[in-house]
CHARMM internal coordinates of N, CA and C (Angstrom, degrees):
IC EDIT
DIST 1 N 1 CA 1.4575
DIST 1 CA 1 C 1.5261
ANGL 1 N 1 CA 1 C 108.50
DIST 1 C 2 N 1.3033
ANGL 1 CA 1 C 2 N 116.60
DIHE 1 N 1 CA 1 C 2 N 128.95
DIST 2 N 2 CA 1.4610
ANGL 1 C 2 N 2 CA 121.10
DIHE 1 CA 1 C 2 N 2 CA 179.83
DIST 2 CA 2 C 1.5208
ANGL 2 N 2 CA 2 C 110.46
DIHE 1 C 2 N 2 CA 2 C -84.04
DIST 2 C 3 N 1.3047
ANGL 2 CA 2 C 3 N 115.04
DIHE 2 N 2 CA 2 C 3 N 164.92
DIST 3 N 3 CA 1.4608
ANGL 2 C 3 N 3 CA 120.55
DIHE 2 CA 2 C 3 N 3 CA 178.62
DIST 3 CA 3 C 1.5230
ANGL 3 N 3 CA 3 C 110.91
DIHE 2 C 3 N 3 CA 3 C -61.27
DIST 3 C 4 N 1.3078
ANGL 3 CA 3 C 4 N 116.73
DIHE 3 N 3 CA 3 C 4 N -37.19
DIST 4 N 4 CA 1.4610
ANGL 3 C 4 N 4 CA 121.04
DIHE 3 CA 3 C 4 N 4 CA 179.83
DIST 4 CA 4 C 1.5248
ANGL 4 N 4 CA 4 C 111.17
DIHE 3 C 4 N 4 CA 4 C -59.06
DIST 4 C 5 N 1.3123
ANGL 4 CA 4 C 5 N 116.73
DIHE 4 N 4 CA 4 C 5 N -38.36
DIST 5 N 5 CA 1.4654
ANGL 4 C 5 N 5 CA 121.00
DIHE 4 CA 4 C 5 N 5 CA 179.71
DIST 5 CA 5 C 1.5251
ANGL 5 N 5 CA 5 C 112.23
DIHE 4 C 5 N 5 CA 5 C -71.62
DIST 5 C 6 N 1.3234
ANGL 5 CA 5 C 6 N 117.42
DIHE 5 N 5 CA 5 C 6 N -22.21
DIST 6 N 6 CA 1.4606
ANGL 5 C 6 N 6 CA 122.01
DIHE 5 CA 5 C 6 N 6 CA -179.47
DIST 6 CA 6 C 1.5306
ANGL 6 N 6 CA 6 C 112.62
DIHE 5 C 6 N 6 CA 6 C -83.37
DIST 6 C 7 N 1.3231
ANGL 6 CA 6 C 7 N 116.90
DIHE 6 N 6 CA 6 C 7 N -22.13
DIST 7 N 7 CA 1.4641
ANGL 6 C 7 N 7 CA 120.27
DIHE 6 CA 6 C 7 N 7 CA -177.16
DIST 7 CA 7 C 1.5196
ANGL 7 N 7 CA 7 C 111.70
DIHE 6 C 7 N 7 CA 7 C -72.89
DIST 7 C 8 N 1.3402
ANGL 7 CA 7 C 8 N 116.63
DIHE 7 N 7 CA 7 C 8 N 141.21
DIST 8 N 8 CA 1.4723
ANGL 7 C 8 N 8 CA 118.94
DIHE 7 CA 7 C 8 N 8 CA 173.25
DIST 8 CA 8 C 1.5325
ANGL 8 N 8 CA 8 C 110.09
DIHE 7 C 8 N 8 CA 8 C -65.64
DIST 8 C 9 N 1.3096
ANGL 8 CA 8 C 9 N 116.70
DIHE 8 N 8 CA 8 C 9 N 151.75
DIST 9 N 9 CA 1.4750
ANGL 8 C 9 N 9 CA 121.31
DIHE 8 CA 8 C 9 N 9 CA -177.19
DIST 9 CA 9 C 1.5299
ANGL 9 N 9 CA 9 C 111.65
DIHE 8 C 9 N 9 CA 9 C -60.21
DIST 9 C 10 N 1.3009
ANGL 9 CA 9 C 10 N 117.81
DIHE 9 N 9 CA 9 C 10 N -33.97
DIST 10 N 10 CA 1.4710
ANGL 9 C 10 N 10 CA 120.33
DIHE 9 CA 9 C 10 N 10 CA 178.81
DIST 10 CA 10 C 1.5328
ANGL 10 N 10 CA 10 C 110.41
DIHE 9 C 10 N 10 CA 10 C -62.53
DIST 10 C 11 N 1.3285
ANGL 10 CA 10 C 11 N 117.34
DIHE 10 N 10 CA 10 C 11 N -42.34
DIST 11 N 11 CA 1.4594
ANGL 10 C 11 N 11 CA 120.57
DIHE 10 CA 10 C 11 N 11 CA 179.15
DIST 11 CA 11 C 1.5193
ANGL 11 N 11 CA 11 C 111.71
DIHE 10 C 11 N 11 CA 11 C -69.79
DIST 11 C 12 N 1.3134
ANGL 11 CA 11 C 12 N 117.25
DIHE 11 N 11 CA 11 C 12 N -34.95
DIST 12 N 12 CA 1.4652
ANGL 11 C 12 N 12 CA 120.80
DIHE 11 CA 11 C 12 N 12 CA 175.93
DIST 12 CA 12 C 1.5263
ANGL 12 N 12 CA 12 C 109.35
DIHE 11 C 12 N 12 CA 12 C -61.64
DIST 12 C 13 N 1.3128
ANGL 12 CA 12 C 13 N 116.23
DIHE 12 N 12 CA 12 C 13 N -43.52
DIST 13 N 13 CA 1.4610
ANGL 12 C 13 N 13 CA 120.83
DIHE 12 CA 12 C 13 N 13 CA 179.62
DIST 13 CA 13 C 1.5324
ANGL 13 N 13 CA 13 C 110.56
DIHE 12 C 13 N 13 CA 13 C -63.92
DIST 13 C 14 N 1.3181
ANGL 13 CA 13 C 14 N 117.31
DIHE 13 N 13 CA 13 C 14 N -45.09
DIST 14 N 14 CA 1.4684
ANGL 13 C 14 N 14 CA 121.05
DIHE 13 CA 13 C 14 N 14 CA 179.71
DIST 14 CA 14 C 1.5272
ANGL 14 N 14 CA 14 C 110.80
DIHE 13 C 14 N 14 CA 14 C -63.86
DIST 14 C 15 N 1.3037
ANGL 14 CA 14 C 15 N 117.26
DIHE 14 N 14 CA 14 C 15 N -42.08
DIST 15 N 15 CA 1.4572
ANGL 14 C 15 N 15 CA 120.78
DIHE 14 CA 14 C 15 N 15 CA 178.32
DIST 15 CA 15 C 1.5251
ANGL 15 N 15 CA 15 C 110.98
DIHE 14 C 15 N 15 CA 15 C -63.89
DIST 15 C 16 N 1.3071
ANGL 15 CA 15 C 16 N 116.59
DIHE 15 N 15 CA 15 C 16 N -41.20
DIST 16 N 16 CA 1.4569
ANGL 15 C 16 N 16 CA 121.05
DIHE 15 CA 15 C 16 N 16 CA 178.48
DIST 16 CA 16 C 1.5286
ANGL 16 N 16 CA 16 C 111.00
DIHE 15 C 16 N 16 CA 16 C -61.78
DIST 16 C 17 N 1.3140
ANGL 16 CA 16 C 17 N 117.19
DIHE 16 N 16 CA 16 C 17 N -44.07
DIST 17 N 17 CA 1.4659
ANGL 16 C 17 N 17 CA 120.74
DIHE 16 CA 16 C 17 N 17 CA 178.48
DIST 17 CA 17 C 1.5252
ANGL 17 N 17 CA 17 C 111.34
DIHE 16 C 17 N 17 CA 17 C -64.49
DIST 17 C 18 N 1.3166
ANGL 17 CA 17 C 18 N 117.22
DIHE 17 N 17 CA 17 C 18 N -41.50
DIST 18 N 18 CA 1.4592
ANGL 17 C 18 N 18 CA 121.45
DIHE 17 CA 17 C 18 N 18 CA 179.05
DIST 18 CA 18 C 1.5269
ANGL 18 N 18 CA 18 C 110.97
DIHE 17 C 18 N 18 CA 18 C -61.24
DIST 18 C 19 N 1.3363
ANGL 18 CA 18 C 19 N 115.74
DIHE 18 N 18 CA 18 C 19 N -48.53
DIST 19 N 19 CA 1.4599
ANGL 18 C 19 N 19 CA 119.45
DIHE 18 CA 18 C 19 N 19 CA -179.74
DIST 19 CA 19 C 1.5235
ANGL 19 N 19 CA 19 C 111.91
DIHE 18 C 19 N 19 CA 19 C -64.89
DIST 19 C 20 N 1.3104
ANGL 19 CA 19 C 20 N 117.36
DIHE 19 N 19 CA 19 C 20 N -36.34
DIST 20 N 20 CA 1.4669
ANGL 19 C 20 N 20 CA 120.65
DIHE 19 CA 19 C 20 N 20 CA 178.50
DIST 20 CA 20 C 1.5183
ANGL 20 N 20 CA 20 C 110.64
DIHE 19 C 20 N 20 CA 20 C -67.14
DIST 20 C 21 N 1.3218
ANGL 20 CA 20 C 21 N 117.09
DIHE 20 N 20 CA 20 C 21 N -40.59
DIST 21 N 21 CA 1.4599
ANGL 20 C 21 N 21 CA 120.91
DIHE 20 CA 20 C 21 N 21 CA -178.39
DIST 21 CA 21 C 1.5276
ANGL 21 N 21 CA 21 C 111.48
DIHE 20 C 21 N 21 CA 21 C -65.23
DIST 21 C 22 N 1.3315
ANGL 21 CA 21 C 22 N 116.68
DIHE 21 N 21 CA 21 C 22 N -41.52
DIST 22 N 22 CA 1.4613
ANGL 21 C 22 N 22 CA 120.31
DIHE 21 CA 21 C 22 N 22 CA -175.48
DIST 22 CA 22 C 1.5247
ANGL 22 N 22 CA 22 C 113.66
DIHE 21 C 22 N 22 CA 22 C -95.60
DIST 22 C 23 N 1.3138
ANGL 22 CA 22 C 23 N 118.06
DIHE 22 N 22 CA 22 C 23 N 4.26
DIST 23 N 23 CA 1.4637
ANGL 22 C 23 N 23 CA 118.55
DIHE 22 CA 22 C 23 N 23 CA 177.52
DIST 23 CA 23 C 1.5210
ANGL 23 N 23 CA 23 C 110.28
DIHE 22 C 23 N 23 CA 23 C -123.93
DIST 23 C 24 N 1.2994
ANGL 23 CA 23 C 24 N 117.71
DIHE 23 N 23 CA 23 C 24 N -104.92
DIST 24 N 24 CA 1.4586
ANGL 23 C 24 N 24 CA 121.08
DIHE 23 CA 23 C 24 N 24 CA -171.36
DIST 24 CA 24 C 1.5251
ANGL 24 N 24 CA 24 C 114.60
DIHE 23 C 24 N 24 CA 24 C -89.56
DIST 24 C 25 N 1.3181
ANGL 24 CA 24 C 25 N 117.18
DIHE 24 N 24 CA 24 C 25 N -13.45
DIST 25 N 25 CA 1.4505
ANGL 24 C 25 N 25 CA 120.08
DIHE 24 CA 24 C 25 N 25 CA -177.47
DIST 25 CA 25 C 1.5133
ANGL 25 N 25 CA 25 C 113.49
DIHE 24 C 25 N 25 CA 25 C 90.72
DIST 25 C 26 N 1.3234
ANGL 25 CA 25 C 26 N 116.98
DIHE 25 N 25 CA 25 C 26 N -2.65
DIST 26 N 26 CA 1.4584
ANGL 25 C 26 N 26 CA 121.02
DIHE 25 CA 25 C 26 N 26 CA 176.61
DIST 26 CA 26 C 1.5244
ANGL 26 N 26 CA 26 C 109.12
DIHE 25 C 26 N 26 CA 26 C -118.68
DIST 26 C 27 N 1.3110
ANGL 26 CA 26 C 27 N 118.07
DIHE 26 N 26 CA 26 C 27 N 144.35
DIST 27 N 27 CA 1.4680
ANGL 26 C 27 N 27 CA 120.28
DIHE 26 CA 26 C 27 N 27 CA 179.67
DIST 27 CA 27 C 1.5272
ANGL 27 N 27 CA 27 C 111.31
DIHE 26 C 27 N 27 CA 27 C -61.67
DIST 27 C 28 N 1.3185
ANGL 27 CA 27 C 28 N 115.43
DIHE 27 N 27 CA 27 C 28 N 145.08
DIST 28 N 28 CA 1.4559
ANGL 27 C 28 N 28 CA 120.09
DIHE 27 CA 27 C 28 N 28 CA 178.35
DIST 28 CA 28 C 1.5154
ANGL 28 N 28 CA 28 C 110.51
DIHE 27 C 28 N 28 CA 28 C -83.11
DIST 28 C 29 N 1.3138
ANGL 28 CA 28 C 29 N 115.50
DIHE 28 N 28 CA 28 C 29 N 145.60
DIST 29 N 29 CA 1.4604
ANGL 28 C 29 N 29 CA 119.61
DIHE 28 CA 28 C 29 N 29 CA 174.03
DIST 29 CA 29 C 1.5229
ANGL 29 N 29 CA 29 C 108.59
DIHE 28 C 29 N 29 CA 29 C -70.56
DIST 29 C 30 N 1.3164
ANGL 29 CA 29 C 30 N 116.53
DIHE 29 N 29 CA 29 C 30 N 158.89
DIST 30 N 30 CA 1.4600
ANGL 29 C 30 N 30 CA 121.41
DIHE 29 CA 29 C 30 N 30 CA -177.02
DIST 30 CA 30 C 1.5250
ANGL 30 N 30 CA 30 C 112.19
DIHE 29 C 30 N 30 CA 30 C -58.54
DIST 30 C 31 N 1.3108
ANGL 30 CA 30 C 31 N 117.59
DIHE 30 N 30 CA 30 C 31 N -39.23
DIST 31 N 31 CA 1.4633
ANGL 30 C 31 N 31 CA 118.78
DIHE 30 CA 30 C 31 N 31 CA -178.41
DIST 31 CA 31 C 1.5276
ANGL 31 N 31 CA 31 C 111.89
DIHE 30 C 31 N 31 CA 31 C -66.40
DIST 31 C 32 N 1.3230
ANGL 31 CA 31 C 32 N 117.60
DIHE 31 N 31 CA 31 C 32 N -30.35
DIST 32 N 32 CA 1.4664
ANGL 31 C 32 N 32 CA 120.62
DIHE 31 CA 31 C 32 N 32 CA 176.25
DIST 32 CA 32 C 1.5239
ANGL 32 N 32 CA 32 C 110.36
DIHE 31 C 32 N 32 CA 32 C -72.73
DIST 32 C 33 N 1.3217
ANGL 32 CA 32 C 33 N 117.58
DIHE 32 N 32 CA 32 C 33 N -39.00
DIST 33 N 33 CA 1.4566
ANGL 32 C 33 N 33 CA 120.38
DIHE 32 CA 32 C 33 N 33 CA 178.18
DIST 33 CA 33 C 1.5194
ANGL 33 N 33 CA 33 C 109.96
DIHE 32 C 33 N 33 CA 33 C -63.76
DIST 33 C 34 N 1.3188
ANGL 33 CA 33 C 34 N 117.29
DIHE 33 N 33 CA 33 C 34 N -39.91
DIST 34 N 34 CA 1.4530
ANGL 33 C 34 N 34 CA 121.16
DIHE 33 CA 33 C 34 N 34 CA 177.77
DIST 34 CA 34 C 1.5247
ANGL 34 N 34 CA 34 C 110.06
DIHE 33 C 34 N 34 CA 34 C -61.39
DIST 34 C 35 N 1.3253
ANGL 34 CA 34 C 35 N 116.70
DIHE 34 N 34 CA 34 C 35 N -37.68
DIST 35 N 35 CA 1.4630
ANGL 34 C 35 N 35 CA 121.39
DIHE 34 CA 34 C 35 N 35 CA 177.58
DIST 35 CA 35 C 1.5243
ANGL 35 N 35 CA 35 C 111.00
DIHE 34 C 35 N 35 CA 35 C -61.08
DIST 35 C 36 N 1.3179
ANGL 35 CA 35 C 36 N 118.22
DIHE 35 N 35 CA 35 C 36 N -45.34
DIST 36 N 36 CA 1.4621
ANGL 35 C 36 N 36 CA 121.61
DIHE 35 CA 35 C 36 N 36 CA 179.96
DIST 36 CA 36 C 1.5285
ANGL 36 N 36 CA 36 C 111.89
DIHE 35 C 36 N 36 CA 36 C -69.20
DIST 36 C 37 N 1.3162
ANGL 36 CA 36 C 37 N 116.92
DIHE 36 N 36 CA 36 C 37 N -38.49
DIST 37 N 37 CA 1.4568
ANGL 36 C 37 N 37 CA 120.23
DIHE 36 CA 36 C 37 N 37 CA -177.71
DIST 37 CA 37 C 1.5214
ANGL 37 N 37 CA 37 C 112.78
DIHE 36 C 37 N 37 CA 37 C -71.49
DIST 37 C 38 N 1.3263
ANGL 37 CA 37 C 38 N 118.05
DIHE 37 N 37 CA 37 C 38 N -19.59
DIST 38 N 38 CA 1.4681
ANGL 37 C 38 N 38 CA 118.30
DIHE 37 CA 37 C 38 N 38 CA -178.82
DIST 38 CA 38 C 1.5149
ANGL 38 N 38 CA 38 C 111.28
DIHE 37 C 38 N 38 CA 38 C -65.60
DIST 38 C 39 N 1.3369
ANGL 38 CA 38 C 39 N 119.33
DIHE 38 N 38 CA 38 C 39 N -31.94
DIST 39 N 39 CA 1.4595
ANGL 38 C 39 N 39 CA 121.53
DIHE 38 CA 38 C 39 N 39 CA 177.21
DIST 39 CA 39 C 1.5348
ANGL 39 N 39 CA 39 C 110.51
DIHE 38 C 39 N 39 CA 39 C -66.68
DIST 39 C 40 N 1.3099
ANGL 39 CA 39 C 40 N 116.60
DIHE 39 N 39 CA 39 C 40 N -41.93
DIST 40 N 40 CA 1.4595
ANGL 39 C 40 N 40 CA 121.41
DIHE 39 CA 39 C 40 N 40 CA 177.45
DIST 40 CA 40 C 1.5222
ANGL 40 N 40 CA 40 C 109.95
DIHE 39 C 40 N 40 CA 40 C -64.11
DIST 40 C 41 N 1.3227
ANGL 40 CA 40 C 41 N 115.89
DIHE 40 N 40 CA 40 C 41 N -42.98
DIST 41 N 41 CA 1.4604
ANGL 40 C 41 N 41 CA 120.40
DIHE 40 CA 40 C 41 N 41 CA -178.98
DIST 41 CA 41 C 1.5369
ANGL 41 N 41 CA 41 C 111.20
DIHE 40 C 41 N 41 CA 41 C -63.26
DIST 41 C 42 N 1.3275
ANGL 41 CA 41 C 42 N 117.41
DIHE 41 N 41 CA 41 C 42 N -41.93
DIST 42 N 42 CA 1.4616
ANGL 41 C 42 N 42 CA 120.69
DIHE 41 CA 41 C 42 N 42 CA 179.33
DIST 42 CA 42 C 1.5202
ANGL 42 N 42 CA 42 C 110.79
DIHE 41 C 42 N 42 CA 42 C -64.36
DIST 42 C 43 N 1.3107
ANGL 42 CA 42 C 43 N 117.49
DIHE 42 N 42 CA 42 C 43 N -39.33
DIST 43 N 43 CA 1.4700
ANGL 42 C 43 N 43 CA 121.07
DIHE 42 CA 42 C 43 N 43 CA -178.47
DIST 43 CA 43 C 1.5200
ANGL 43 N 43 CA 43 C 111.59
DIHE 42 C 43 N 43 CA 43 C -70.04
DIST 43 C 44 N 1.3241
ANGL 43 CA 43 C 44 N 117.26
DIHE 43 N 43 CA 43 C 44 N -32.23
DIST 44 N 44 CA 1.4694
ANGL 43 C 44 N 44 CA 121.81
DIHE 43 CA 43 C 44 N 44 CA -176.58
DIST 44 CA 44 C 1.5223
ANGL 44 N 44 CA 44 C 113.06
DIHE 43 C 44 N 44 CA 44 C -93.56
DIST 44 C 45 N 1.3268
ANGL 44 CA 44 C 45 N 118.48
DIHE 44 N 44 CA 44 C 45 N -4.22
DIST 45 N 45 CA 1.4503
ANGL 44 C 45 N 45 CA 121.80
DIHE 44 CA 44 C 45 N 45 CA -176.53
DIST 45 CA 45 C 1.5336
ANGL 45 N 45 CA 45 C 113.77
DIHE 44 C 45 N 45 CA 45 C -53.99
DIST 45 C 46 N 1.3280
ANGL 45 CA 45 C 46 N 120.01
DIHE 45 N 45 CA 45 C 46 N -40.65
DIST 46 N 46 CA 1.4706
ANGL 45 C 46 N 46 CA 118.97
DIHE 45 CA 45 C 46 N 46 CA 178.77
DIST 46 CA 46 C 1.5278
ANGL 46 N 46 CA 46 C 114.07
DIHE 45 C 46 N 46 CA 46 C -62.54
DIST 46 C 47 N 1.3142
ANGL 46 CA 46 C 47 N 117.52
DIHE 46 N 46 CA 46 C 47 N -20.01
DIST 47 N 47 CA 1.4702
ANGL 46 C 47 N 47 CA 120.83
DIHE 46 CA 46 C 47 N 47 CA -176.92
DIST 47 CA 47 C 1.5176
ANGL 47 N 47 CA 47 C 113.92
DIHE 46 C 47 N 47 CA 47 C -91.79
DIST 47 C 48 N 1.3328
ANGL 47 CA 47 C 48 N 117.62
DIHE 47 N 47 CA 47 C 48 N -4.80
DIST 48 N 48 CA 1.4697
ANGL 47 C 48 N 48 CA 120.38
DIHE 47 CA 47 C 48 N 48 CA -179.94
DIST 48 CA 48 C 1.5017
ANGL 48 N 48 CA 48 C 110.34
DIHE 47 C 48 N 48 CA 48 C -74.13
END
COOR INIT
IC SEED 1 N 1 CA 1 C
IC BUILD
């Protein structure tokens, strides 16, 4: 199970809006968000 699948839908929506606002202005597709979250997941893996 990926980190993206663990996040509540409300947080996914908020993250999508944040990334859209500070990047291209368009919401990211789920597969792109999963790509970005994998770096966070790898860095936090020792703390799980």
